[in-house]
N, C-alpha and C positions, 0 to 999 in steps of 0.2 A: 710764483708765490701768490699772485693775485687770486688764482682760482681757489687756492687753499684758504686764504684769508676770508674769502667770500662765504665760506661755509662754516658757521660757528661750531658745529659739532665735530669738525675735523681739525680744530685748532691744536690738539695734542700731537698731531702728525706734522707740525711745521718743521721740526728738526729733521724728520725723515725726508720731507720734501726738499730740504737743503741738500741732503745726500743724493737724492735723485738728480737735482740740478748739477751737482758736482760730477756725477757719473756722466751726464749728458755733455758737460764741458770737456771731460777727458776723452770720451768717445768721439766727440765732434772734432777735437784737435787731432786725434789719431786718424780720423777719416780724411781730413784735409791733407795730412802728411802722406798718407798712403794712396790717396786718390780713390777712396771707396765711396761712391756717390750715395749708396743706400744708407750708409751710416751718417750722412751729413744732415739728415732730416730728424727733427726732434722726436716725432712720433715713432720713428724706427729705433732711435736710441732707447726710448722708454719701452718699446715692445721687446727689444732684446733683453733688457733688464728684467722685465716681467717674465719672459721666457726662461731665463736662466734660473730664476727663483722657482718657477713651476717645475722645471726639470729636476729639481732637488726635492721639493715638497711632495709632489704627487707620488713618485715611486717610494719615497721614504715611508709614507703612510700606506700606500697600496700594497707593499710587500707584506705587511701585517694582515691587511684585509684579505688578500688572496689566500694566504695560508690559514686563514680562519674561515674560508669559504663564504666571505661577505663581499664578493666582488661587485654585486649589483647594488650595494648601498650607495655607491656614488651616483647612480642614476636617480635614486629616490631623493637624495639630498639636492641634486642639481635642479630637479623640478620644484622642490620647495624653495630653493634659493631664487628661482624665477618668481615665485610668489612674493618673496621678500623684495625683489626689484620692483614688482608691480605695486607693492605697498608704498615704497619710496616715491615712485613716480606719481601715484595717486595722491599722496600727502602733499607733494610739491605742487601738483596741478590744482588741487582743491583748496589747500590751506596756505600755499606759498611758503612752506617751511624751509626750503633750501637744503634738504637733507640729501646726502649722497645715496643713491639707490644701492650701491655696494655695501654701505654700512647697514642699511635695513636688511639686505640679503644676508649679511653675517648673522644678525640677530635671529632672523626667522629660521635660517638653516640650522643654527645651534639648537634652537627650541625643537625643531623637527627631529634632529638627531637624538635628543633626549627622549622625545615622544616615542620614537621607534623602540628604544630600550624599555621604556615604561610599559608600552603595549605588550611586548614580549614577556615581561616579568609578571604583569597583572593577569593577563589572559591565558598564559601558557601557550600562546600562539608561536608558530615558527617565525624566525626572523624574516623570511621572505613574505609572510603574510602581513606583518607590521610594516615592512618596507612598502608593499603594494598599497596599503591603506594610506600611508603618509604621502607617497608619491602622487596618488590620485587626488587627495585632498589639496595638496600644495599647488598642483597644476590647475586644478579647478578654481581655486581661489585667485590665482594669478589671471586666468582668462576672464573671470567675472569682473574683477577690478578694472581690467583694461576695457572690457566691453561696455560697462555702465558709465564710464566717464565720457561726457559729451564732447570734451576737448580732443579726444582721440589720442590716447596713450599709445595706440598701436603704431603710430608714425615712427617712433624711435625705438621700438622694442626689438627690431630685428638684430641690432647689435648685441643684445643680451642673449638672443636665441642662437646666433651663429658666430658671435665674436667679431671683433673689428680692430685691426691693428691701429687704425688712425684715431680711435677714440680713447686710447690709453693716455689719460692725462697725468700730470705731475701728482695731483691729489690721489688718483687711483693707484699709481705706482707706489706712493708713500704708504697707503693702506696695505698694499701687498707686502711691502718690506716689514711692516709691523706683524702681519700674519706669519711671514717667513721666520722671523726671529722667534715668535711664540711657538710655532710648530717644531722647528729644529731644536730649540732649547728644551722643550718638554720631552721630546723623544730621547734626547741625549741624557737627560736626568733620569728618566724612567725606563730606559732601554731594557735592562734585565727583567724588570717586573713585567713589562709588556710582552717580552719574549716568553716568559714563563706562562703567562695567562694564555698566550696564543697557542702554545703547543700542549698544555695540560692544565685545564681549568681546575680539575678536581685536585690535583697535586698542589696547585697554587692556593686553593682554599684551605687545604690541610696545613700548608705552610703558614697560614695566617694572613694571606694577602686579601685585601678587599676587592675581590674579583669584579663585582658589580660596578664599583667605582672606576676601575680601570677600563671596563667595557664602555662605560659612558664617556670616559675621557677620550677613548679611541674614536668613537663616533662623532664627538664634538670636533676633534682635530680633522676628521674627514670632512666635516661641514666647512671648516675654515679653508681647507685645500680647495674644495669645490668652488667656493666663492672667489678665491684668489685666481684660480685658473679660468674661471668663467669670462674674464676680461678678453682673452684672446681665443679661447676655445669655444665659448658659447655653451648654453645650457644643454644643447642637443648632444654635443660630443665630449663634454668635459670629463665624463666618467672613464673614457678610453685611456686617459693618461694615468689613471690609477691602476689599470689592469694590464694593458698591452706591453709596456716596457718590463713589467714584473714577469709576465708570461715568457717574454724573450729571455730574461735573466735566468729563469729556472732551467733553461736549456743549456746554459753555460756554466752554472755555478755548482760547487760541491758542498756548500754550507750556506746557512742563513746569512751570515755576514758577507760572504762573497756575492750572494744573490742580491743583497741590498746595494752593494757597490756597483755591480753590473747594471742593475736596474736604473740607477742614477745616471751612469754613463750613457746608456742607450736612450734614456729619456732626453738627455741633453742633445744627443745627436738628432733625435726626431724633432725636437722643438726648434733648435737653431737652424737646421736644414729646412724645416717646414716654413718658418718665418721668412727665410731668404727666398725660397721658391714662391711663396705666396706674394711677396713683393714683386718679384721678377715677372710673374705671369698674371698679376692682378687677380689672384684667386682668393677664396675665403681661407683665412689662416688656419682655423680649426680643422677644416676638412683636409687640408694639405698635411698638417702635422700628424693627423691620425693615419693617413695613407702612408706617410714615411715611417711611422711607428710600426704599422702592419708589415711593411717591407723589411724593417729591421727584425721583426719577429720571425718572418719566413726565412730570412738569412740565418738567424740563430738556430732555427730548426734544422736547416740543411747542414750547418756547421757541426751541430751535435750528432746528426745522423752519420756524417762522414768521419766523426771522431776528431775533428779539428779542434774543438773546444775542450775535449777530454772530459766531458760530463759523464757521470756514472749512471744517470737516469734522465728521463725527459719529462718529469712531472714534479709536483710539489713534494713527493716523498723523497726526492733526491736531497732535500735540505735537511741537514742534521740539526735537530732542535737542541742538541747539547753544545752548540757553538754560538755564543759563549755559554759556559755552564751557568745556570740560574741559581746555583747554590749560594747560600749566604743571604738570600732575600728574606727580609723580615716583614 
């Protein structure tokens, strides 16, 4: 709790920090009883909590993105989140503000997400053009802020680029829990509307849905997922968790709902196995998680080809947009 209290901007997360410490106490007690050394360390207890949340958030949003052909937006927002981290580090080094870089990353990534939508709407440019512009601008800003600071922000920036299990603090885990609740709650409330917009924007507009508003909400939620997952995945690899488990799920699922469920299950397998292997072999967690996720994807492809999974097709078109029916949306 000391780390949380030391940062005034993080005070609202105090109660969530208590939940994190309760989780650590429960997992630590279970580790002692079962003799699992890996779970006896505080940083691993927090890493598994963060991993479980990421395994739900990333495919939950990624499923909508993949079926809207926006798979690359994760990369764009990850690079702008890096700029947000650089802003936080720069502010702390120059002004001594004591702001969590993950909080500044949340703000900058959300603004970048909205900017992508605004550029597409105002200039009639394709989404990939606006994503490329924002990605380049964000990463350029981050590198400039790091390079011009005489104190050398680059010293600790590797953990944000590649992720680091040992740097997941109670404060950062509390921030992730807040993001988790916001993302899951928003999707649960707006599920039918998001599904309608995903598969037929024109029909959604005719039905009276504010399509632009839902598009902006989706990219903002993507930004929040990216920042949350960045803790252990790093900027370089974070986008993979938005895409790879979803791609694997489309090999096994017959409907959008089942694709969503499969993607969460497969993402949890990749994250939990990846964290365990990264600890065992002292490897970078983000890289191991992605490799495991790719292995899961290849296994799903083989299962679908052999008919084990019973999928009717092996691409996005296998998903039935009428499950659940979006009727009654107003």
